[in-house]
Steps between C-alpha positions, in 0.01 A plus 500: 500500500805443721606192296490691172695786649766262643517317167543825311777606735676165447459538126649851494786381713561195272500726196746745658732213591480330162453783248871530417524123443184510286652776292826309451309191383291705254806702384694185436217355284396821322833682471319833520437709814161638396370153397635361830318772693180420311540127583557573869203728517285233330634227731426718805141553388453126416649401837269726693199381299587138580633536850245251619680224301822554701521191723761635745668834556828303532466426128431862395833561328493205257129570444575862404791395280287247313235764439775744383632236254148442366446881462837527320395220258179694433703814421718298266194357319351845471828641374530223241150584364571874497842480333459699178609326186747663276248683280770627264606148402135408427472800258831417337378157396 
């Protein structure tokens, strides 16, 4: 159990150190604070779920940023599907 606790402490520390950078990356891609917060939250959950795939704690920052970029792309895809069409123009035709 010690290894898991130590790993969890390292993870929390890494998130604290990189959360602002993760938000900046997501905000730059999404241009919306609430979507960026959603992407960072998703990235944090994904990172914790896949912490075993992290090869080295020295590479935690780029690893977190890549997960954040992927989470941001997911938000963009979701946003694109949810974008309402201009219903008025459909009825005008």
